[in-house]
N, C-alpha and C positions, 0 to 999 in steps of 0.2 A: 413604304420600304418593304420589299419582299425578299425572302430568302428561302430557297428550297430546303426543306428539312427532311432528314438530318443533313447537315452540311459539315464538311470536314476541312481541316487545314493543318498546317504544320510549319516547321522551320525550313530553311533553304536546303540543308543537307539531308533532311528526311528522318533524322534521329527522333524528333519529337512530332507526334501526331495527336490531334484532338478532334472531337466531334461535338457539334452544337445540336441539341435536341429540342430546344424551345425557341419561341419567338424572341428576337432582340427587343430590348427596351427602347433603345435609340442609337443613332449613329451621329457622332459629333466631330467637328473639326476643332482643334485647339491650337491657338497661336502663342501659348505660354512658352517661356524659354526652355522649360523641361521637355515639352513635347517636340519643339523644334530640334533640340539637341539629340534626343533619342531617335528621331526619324531621319536626321541628316538632311532635312528639308526646311521649308519655310513654315510648315505647320505639321501637326501630328493628327492622327485620326483614332478614335476609340469607338468600338462597337460594344455598348453596354449590354451584358448578359447576366442573368441570374446564375450564381455559382452552380446551382443544382442542374442547370441546363448545359453545362460544359463538362465533357467526359474526356479524360486523358486516355488515349488509345495505346500509345507507346512512348517510351523514353521517360526521362525524369528531368524536368527543367531546373535550372539553377535559379536562385533568388538573390536579388540585391535590394537592400532597403535604403530609402532616402527620405528626407522630409519633403513634402510637397511645396511647390512655390507659393501657394496661398497661405502658408504658415499653419496649415491644418495638420491632420494626423499623418503618420508615415505612409509612404507608398511602397508596396512590395512589388518589385519589377521582376517578372519571370522571363527567362531567355534560354536558348540552347547553349550549353557549355561547349559545344563543338564549333558551330558556325557563328554563334553570337547573336542570332536574330531574336529581337524582342517579340514575345508572343502575346503577353497580356500583363496587366498590373491590377493590383487590388488596393483597396483603402479600408478594408475591414467592415464593410457594410452589407455583406452577403451578395455582392456583385463582382464580376470581373469585367475589365475593359479590354476586350480582344483587339489586337492590331489587325484591322480588316485586310490588309495586304497579305497576311499569312493564310487567308482562306484560299482553297483551291479555285473557287469561283466567287469573286466579289462583284461581278458585273451588274447585278441587279440592285446593289446598295447605293444609296445617295444620302449624303448628310442632310439633316434637318436643322441642326443647331450648330452654333460656333461660340467659343468662349475666348476670353483674353484678347479681344479685338484691339485693345490698346497696344498690343505687341505685333499686330498684323502688318505685313509689308504693304506699302501703299498701292502697289500695282496689282494686287490680287483681288479678283471679284469671283464670288461663288454664287451661282444662280440657284434658286429653289429653296433657300434657307427660310425657315419659319421664324427663328429667334436668334438674335446676336446679343452677346453679353460683353460688356466692356472689360470686366475681370472675371472672376470665378462666380458662377451662379450660386445662389443660396441653396443649401441642402434642405430638402423637405422631409 
């Protein structure tokens, strides 16, 4: 997975802009009901970044907090209050999960992992994955 750094992104209306300054930890596809719902599709994607490597350039995202589907800690979901686009979410572990579709250029990114395949639609095949998890992978 390569990403030209620094790399920038933001919401659809342009009110919120951010910059990534460090290498991504991983890019994953998730088939859980939470991710499907927030993406409006049959899966969601998350680009895991260290919080220190994500800089807010402009705007102030709004936050909505909800319990995660896996019954774990709360998930803080950040979005633009004007256009409603989800930008990232946190789980309190020093990382952010950026929504890669909000990057100005995500063409070089390809997912390596997927989770919650028990909720995956049967017709979907994703090439190039290294690991698939039936539910939520264990935290390390």
